[in-house]
Structure formats: structure tokens, C-alpha cells
N, C-alpha and C positions, 0 to 999 in steps of 0.2 A: 206459138204453137200451130201446127198445120193440120190440115184435114186428116192425114194419116194418124197422128196422135189422137185426134178425136175418135177416129174409128177404133183405134187400139183401146182407148178407154171404154168405148161402148162394148167392145168384145170382152174385156175384163169384167165390166160391170154385169153384162149379160150372162157370162159364164158363172159368176158368183151368184147371180140371181137364179140361175138354173139349178145350182148346186145347194145354195143355202136359203134361197128366197130373199136375198138382200141385193142391193145394187145402188139405187139412187142415194139414199141417205148415207150409207156407209162407205161407199166407193167413190161415186161420182162428186158429191159435194165437196169432201176434202180434196179430191184431185183437182176440181175446178178452182177451188180457192188457192191451193198451193202450187199447182203446175200451170194453171191458165191465168192466175192473178185476178180472178173475179172476187167481187165482194161476197160476203155471206148471203146477202139478199139475191145477188145475181146468180150465184151458184144454186140457191134453192129454187128461184124462179125458172132457171134453165132446165134443172132436173125435173121440175113439175111439167114443163113444156114437153119433155121427152115422153111422158106418159100419155100424151094425147093420142098418138096413134096406137093400135093394139100391140105394144112392144112385148108384152109377156104372152102373146097368143101361142107361139110355138112351144114355149116351155109349158104353159098350162095344158096344151093338148097332149103333151107326153106324160104329164102327171095324171091327166083325165084318163088317158088310155090305160094307166096302171091302177085305176080306181081310187085315185088320191085327190079328187076334187069334189067338194061339196057345192054343186052349182047353186042351189037354193040359198045357202048361207053366203056365197060369194055375191049373188045378186043384191041381197039386202045390205051387205057391207058396201057394195058399190054406191048404193043410194046414200048411205051415210058419209062415205068418203067424198062423194061429189059435193055435198052441202058442207061437211066438215073442212074440206079443202078451201072453200071460199072463206069460211069463218077464220080458219088458221092464218090463211094469207092476209086477211084484213088486220089480224092481230100483229103478225110478223112485221108487216110493213110499218108499223108504228113503234117498233123496238129498235133502238140504236144497234148498228152492225156489230160492234164489239160485244155488246150484251147477247145478241142473238147468237154469236159465235160461241160464247161461253155457255149459254143454255143448251145449244146443240151438243157440245162436248159433255156436258153433265148428263144429258139424256143417254148418250152412247155409253158413257162410263156406267151409269146405273143399270142399263140392260145388260152390259157385259158382265158386271159384277154379280148380278142376280143369276144369270146363266151358268157363270163359272162355278159359283158356290152352292147351287141347288143340287139336290141329289137326283 
């Protein structure tokens, strides 16, 4: 896979992120596993590395301009995410790759099922 494909993946994930608030977990991780041949651990680590720069800044600014960002709430969630990310990565790195992939799939399925069937 070449750099143009990586840019295309970023565009798709970024567009989906802007529209639906998703991207890394639902778009990039499966794409990196199945298109780029990464392991589940590598895909998750790479996707987390993508978050280091202010990736969502432009999208968040557009939502903020429309009055759809709760800054105080976001700041506290950032603190929790910062610590929780370290905890989760510590746990995930001790789970075998096949099991991690299955847990990831179950998580996506459970969220999709709930969202599809709720009123």
C-alpha cells in the first residue's frame, strides 16, 4: 500500500469523522488490518498515534461554530481519555491478537445493534 492509499484512508476516515463522529475505530482499524496487513495491535497503535496531532480540530471548529460543542465537558473527557488510553493500551498489549480482534468485533456489533434497534 502506498502513501496515496494512506491519504485516501485518511480522507474517508476524516469525512466519516466529520459526518458521524467516527473514524479511527470503525474505519481505520479494519482498513489497516485488511488492506494494509497490520496486526490488530499494530492497527490500534497506529490509529492512536494518528490522534496525537489535533486531527479533529477543523471538524470540531465547524461543530463549535454551530453551537454543538460542550467545551467544559470535552476538557474533562480529555483528561479521562488521556489516563484511560494508557490503562487500555496496557491491557490490550497483554491480550492475544486473535482475541483482541474478536473483542473489537463484538464491541462494534453491540454498539451497532443497540443503535439500530433503539427508538
